Every structure is written in C-alpha cells, then in structure tokens.
N, C-alpha and C positions, 0 to 999 in steps of 0.2 A: 504494499500500500504506499501511497505517496502522502507528503505531509505540506503541500503548498498552501499559502495563504499570502495576503498582500502584507508587504514591509514597508516600513518608513526607511528611507534612504539616511544613513547617518554618516557623519564624518568619521575618520579614524583609518588605520591600516586596513586596507582591503585586501581578501586572501582568495584563493579558489576555495570552494566549499570544503571544510574540514571534516565532513561526514559522509560514509560512502553512499552510494545509490541504495535505495531500499528495494533489494531484488530478493529472491528466494535464498540466496546466499547470506544475506543480512541476516535474516531470521534463524537460519541453520546455526551459524556461528554464534549468534546471540544465545540461543538456547544451550548450546554446548558450553559457552562461558558461565551461564548460570548454574549449570550442573556442576561445573568445577568450583564455582563460589561456595556451594553447599558442601560438598565432598572433601575439598582441599582445605577449607575453613576448619572442618571438624579435625581433619589429619594432623595439619600443622599445629593446632592448639594443643594436642594430644603429645606430639612429638617434641616439640619446644620444651615443653615443661615449665613454661616461664608464667603460666595462668592466663586467663582469657583476656584481662585488661591489658597485660603487657604484650600480648600478641597483637591486640588491636592496635597498640602504639607502634608497634614494629611495622605493620602493614599501612598504617596511616602515613609513615615515613616514606614507605616504598612508592605509595599512592602519590606523594608530593612529587618525588623525583620523576616517576614515568609521567605525570601530567605536566611538569616542567618541560620534559622533552616534547610532548605532543603539542603544546602549547606554542612552542618556538617554531614549528613548522609551518610552512605557508600554504599547504595543501593537504588533502587526505592521503596518508601513506599507511598501507594496511598493517604493516607489523606493529609501529608504536601505538596505532590506534586500539588495534584488538588487544595488545598488551595491557594497555590502559583499562579497557574493559574487564579483562580477568581480574587485575588487581583490585578494581572497584567493587567487583562482584564479592570478592572475599572481604574486603573492608566493610563494605555495606552489611553483609552477613554478621560479621563480628560485632557490629555495633547492636545490632538487634539482639544477638546472643547476650552481651553484656546486660543490656536491660532486663531480659528475661531470666537468666541464670544467675547473674551476680546481684542485680538489684531487686529481684524478684517482682518486676513490674508485670501485671497481667497483659496478655497478648492483645486484648482488644484496646487496652489504654495505648499500647504501642502502635497499633494499627491506627488509632485516631490521631495520634501525635503527628506520626509521619505523614498521614493524609493532610492535615493541616499544614504541615511543614512544606509539602509538596505544592500545595495550593498557594501558599506564600511566594513560593520560588517561581511558579508559573505567572502569577499576578505581577510580581515585580519585573520578570522577564518581559511580559506583554506590555507594560506600562512604559518600560524604557525602549523597547525595540519595535513594538507593535506587530510582532509576529513570534510564533512558537516553533515555526517551521524549521525542519533540519535541512531543508533545501537552501536555506540562506544563512548558515553557520559560516559567515565570511569574514567576522570581525572578531577581535579578541572578547570584547564583551559579551557577544553571543555564545562564543564557544564556552566561555566561562560559565554562563548560566546552564548551558547544555550539560556539562559535566556535574553541576551541581544537582541538577534535575535528575541525571543518571544515578548519581551516589543514593539520592533519596528514594527513587524508585526501587533500587536494590533492597534498601533497609525496608520500604513498606512492603515489598513483595514477600520478603521473609517473614514479617509479622504476620500478615494476612494468610499467608501459605500455612504457617505453623498454627494459627488460630482455627483455621479450617480444620485441620487435623485433630486438634483438640476438641472442637465442637462435635465433630461427626463420628469420631472414632475409626475413620475409614484407614485402609492400609495405604502407604506410599503408591503402590500399583493402582489401586482403584481411584486414588485422588488425582492421579494424571488427568482423568477424564474430565473433571470440572474446568479446568484452565483451558485444556485443549478444545472443549466444547465451546467456551466463551470466545476464545480467539477465532474459531471457525465462524461464530456468529458475527462478531465484530466484522470479519473480512467479508461477510456477506452484505452486511449494511454498508461498508466502505463501497463496494462493488455497486451498490444500489445508488449510491450519492451522498452518503453520510459525510459529515465534515472530515476531511482527511487528516487534518492534526489531530483532532480528538481521537480518531480511530487509531492513529499510530501509536500514540502514548498510553491508550488503554491496553492495547496488544502489548507493548513494551513492558508494562507493569506486570501482565499476566504471564510472560514467559519467566519470570522469576519462580513463581511456585510452580509452574510446570517443570522448569529445569532442576528445581530443588526436589520435588517429589520423584523424579526420574534418578536422580543421584541416590536419595534415600532407598528407593527400590532396589537399585543395584548394589548398594553397600550394605544394607541391613542383613542380619543372618536370616537363614531359612527358618530356624527355630528360635522363639524368643519368649520371654516371660508374656503372660496375658497383658494385652494393653501396649505392648512394645511393638515397633514395627517390624514386619519381616520382608525379606526381598531374596535376592539371588546370592547373597554372601559374597560378593566381590571384594568387600571391604572399601575403606575410605581410600586408600593409597592406590589400590588397582584401578578403582573407578577414576580417581584423578589423573592418573598416568594415561588411562585410555583416553579420556576427553581432551587432555592437554596435547595429546598425539593428533587427535582429529582435529583440533583447532589449529595446530601447527601446519598440517597438511592442507587445511582449508586457505590459510593465510598464504601459504607459498602458492597455491592455485591462483588466487586473487592477485598476488604480486606478479605473477608471470602473465596471466591473462588481461590484467586490468580491467575486468569485467564490471567491477563496481566503482570505477574511478571516472569523475566528471573532468573532462580533458581541457576545457576552457571556461573562462569566466562567463561566456555568452551561454554555453551549454548549461551551466549550472543554474542559469536564471530563466531557461527557456520554458521549463515547466512552470515554473513561478508565474512568469508574465502570462502564459496561456491559460491559467486557472485562477486568475484574479478575481473573476465574477463567476461563482459556481451557481448551481441551480438552489435557490434558497428553499424552494418548497421540499425538495428532496432531503435537504440538510435538516429541515424541520422534522420530517418523517423519520429520518435516520436518528435524531436526537431522541425522539419518542421511543424509536427502537432500543436505544441504550438505556431508556428508563425502564422498559418492559423487561429487559434482560437483568437489571439491577433487582426489580422486584422478584423476578422468578428465581434468581439465584439467593435472595434472602430467603424466599419461601421454601427452598429446597435446603438450605442450611437449617432452618428451624425445624423442619420435618425430620431431617437426618438426626439432629440433635435429639429429638424427642423419642427416636427409635431405641430399643435395647441395643447396646453395643458394649464390647468389653473395654473398659477404661483402665488405667493403671491400676496394677494390683493393690489391694488394701493393705494398709500398714499393719503388720503383725510382730510379735516378739521375734527379734532377731537372733535370740540365743540358739547357737547351735546343739544338737543332741550328740554331736560327735566330738570328741575330746582327742587332740593329737599333741604329741610332744613337739617342742619348738623346732622348726625347720622340716617337720616330716611332711608337712601340707604342701611346700614347695618342691619336694624331692624329685617329682617327676616334670617339673616345668623347666622350660628352657632358662639357663642362668642369665642371659641377657634380658629376658623379659621381667624376671625376678628382680634384676638390679635396677632397671628402669622404674619399677613400681617402689622399691625401697627409696631410690633417689628422691621421688617426689613426696613419699611418706616423711623422709628425713627432713627435707625442706620445709614441710609444713610443721614438723615438730620444732625446729630450730626457730621459725617465725613466731610459734606460739609461745616458746620459751623467753623470746626476746620482746614479747608484747606487741608485735607486728600482726594484729588480727586480721588485717585485709590481705598481707601476704600469705598468712596460714590458711585462710579460706580459700584464696585462690589456688594455692598448692593441692588442698584437699580436692577442690573441684576437679583439678587436672588429674588427679590420682583417680577419681571416680571415673573420669572419661576413658582414661587409658585402661583401666580395669574392665569396663564395659567393652571397649573395643577388643579387648584380648580374650573375652569369653568363648568365643567361638573356636579359638585355637587351643585355649587351656583346659576348659572343662572336659572335653573328650580324653584328654591325657590323664585326668585324676578327677573324677567327679567328686569323689568324697573330699579331697583336698581342696578343690574349688569352692565346695559348699561350705567347708569349716572357714575358709579365708573370707567367703562372700559375707557371712553373718558377722564377722569381725569389722570387715570393710563398711556393713551398714551401720554398726555402732559407732564407728568413727565419724561417718557421714551425719549421723544424728546429732552429734556434739556441736557440728557446725551448722546444722539446720538445713543441710542439704538434701533434697529429696524428701524431707520431713516437714511437717507444718509448725514445728517448735521452733522457738528462736535460738541463737547460738547459745551453747552452754558456757561455762567457766572455762577459762584456760586450763585450769589444773585438770578438769574432767577431759578436755581435748587431748592434753598431753599424755593422760593416762592411758586412753584409749589407742592413740597413736602408738605409744611404747609396747602396747599388747600386740598390736599388728606387726610392727617392726620385728618383734620377739619371734612371732609365728613365722615370719619369712626369712628368719637369719640362715 
C-alpha cells in the first residue's frame, strides 16, 4: 500500500526519499524484523546477564549510533535502513518489557500510554510538516519524526500483542491469525480507496504483534506448564539466527536489484503529486470500515476473554517433596549451563548483600528467564533434579515478588533463599 498525501513545502536540506518503496518486499522484511525484535530481545536479555534495564540501555546506545549513520545518508540505502529497523525493534520491545516485568505496569495501561504517545508524535509531525506520508521523507525533521513514530509503534505493538494473549489465553500460533486477518482487511479497504496514510500506519503497527507471535510460536517449547505458550521449540537463539539470515538475504537482494529504491527526486514525488486529490467519498467509507474493524476486534477479544481458557497455573506451595544433597540436583546438567545460572544467582546475592535492591531484582529476573529458557534442555536430563531446583527457584522469585503477587520481602530473606539455591547448585 502507498502512503501519499499533500505535503507543505519546507525549507532545509532536501534529500531523495529516505524510506524504501512500499512493495511486497517492504512488508516481508518488516515482519522478519519484528520477529527478530521479539526473539532476539528475549535471547540477548538472558545471555548478557546484566538485567533487563541495562540491556535496554545498551540497545538504546546501539540505536543512537545506527540512527546517526542512517540520518547522515542523503538517500535510502537498504543495509543501514533495515539495520536501524532491526535495532529499533529490539529496543522498542525492551521498553515495553521493562514496564511489564520490572515496573509491573498492566499491559492495558502500557497500550494506552503508547497509543497516546503515538498520537502525540503523529500530531506534532502533521502540525509541522502537513504530511505523514513516507513518500515525502526528504528532510531531516521528517525523517526524525518517522523514526520516532517507528520506535513507538514497536513498543505499542508489543504491548497490545501481549495484552491480546493475556486476555484470550490463545497460543502464539492461533494468535497469528488476528493481526494477519486485520492486515488483510486493511489492505482490502486501502485497495477500495481508504486513506493510504492511515492504512499504512495501521498495517505497520499490526506487523509487530504478527511478527512477535510468529517468533513466540517458533521459539516456545512443545510442552509447557498450563497457561504457558507452546510452539515448535526452536528456541530464541535459533529463531533469531534464522530470521536474521533471512533479513540479510533479503537486504542483499534489494541492494543488488534496487527494486525498492526511488532513483530520482522527481520519481520520489511523482506518486505524491498524482494523488493529492483522492476520492473523498471512498476515504470516508474506508474510515467507516476501519471503525467497523475496531468494533469487531473489540467484540472478538471480549468474547474470547469470556470463554473458558487456561491461564497461568495458580500459585501453590513450592516446597519440593524430594530432598537431594547439595550438588546432586545438577549432577546430570551441562556444567556451562549450571555455571551461567550460578553466576546470575551470585550476582543477585552480592547486590542484595550490598543493599542494591534494583540490581538484585534485575539479576533474579534474568535468572528466572535463563532458567525458563533452559527448561526444555535440562528437564529431560534429570526430571527429579530439575523439579527440586525449580521449587527452590520459585522460593527465590517469591522473595523478590517476581511471578508472585506479594511485594518484595526483606533482603535477609532474599539472601537466605539465594544461598540455599546456590548451595543446591554447587
């Protein structure tokens, strides 16, 4: 779909369009990037072991660097453009994860906040430039607004996608159908004559939950606890590697063929000039169609939420009926995996002893993420040992208020449970 609309001529450095032509390749690579944003954010957060907040700071710095490179270019170049999209997809995902996992902000609030923020970005962009069209991203201010909007759409798409899963209890595989169906309906309305700018940005936002659900479906284990997602068990690393490879192959193809490049300034504005006066009647009908889609989607989610579905397993007493000697539980586990778990546990303990509550909590969160990620590989090796450690891990998490409704407990209690866990893994 295209996104042309009338623009006000402004002074400043004039460039060739900095955004690729919206062809099928644009949407293919955009969905690939959103899948990487979900799976790679999960993997890098677990492997860096520095906590969710610090991981977000790292990727924010990377985003600033790659964006600076992108902004210095005078035309669209596939590699730096799509590298920026990949990095911003990870960064936007991490921002939403911080609100949800670290600050315990409900997903409906995150969705509402990011929706308002996106409206502010679009409103400011329109008031200054009199266009939201990506066919006219030919000045530095317009490109800056564009990337800010892209960042917020990733955060918003993450929040709304996760909120949908929370409301419905759908599996990631089933959840793919909702954004896919909405994108198809939006495309049909655009082809009918709906406003192209609105059509583009609605579809752009929906590619985020679509790609995220695909990523979760590929990475999630085939067998999981009740209420937990299931999938093809490829893992976050393998999923990220596959999709990064597909992105690279597509970018190489686009670089060689230049099939998504606007060659001249005149060509960049030809479609814009041809569509400055659209069919207002069809645009009004299209707008009504978007309203019907919104109402229908809301009704579907309300209906799905009311249906019996398996939610997260209810909290139970985590005391294990199995008693193992120190070190026995991890005897059959790979030493490298045990060492990684112990490192995060030790970091959390040191921070708790030093009075660094936020650092201790972040390390405990990373410990939980790594433990969950390793379940598929560790539990088959020794189900008894895994169950024993899982019970103690749950007691540790409860002292931090992670995955439990209680507030964080005293540092002394956190230190005691962490010491017990580390003793069990020695």
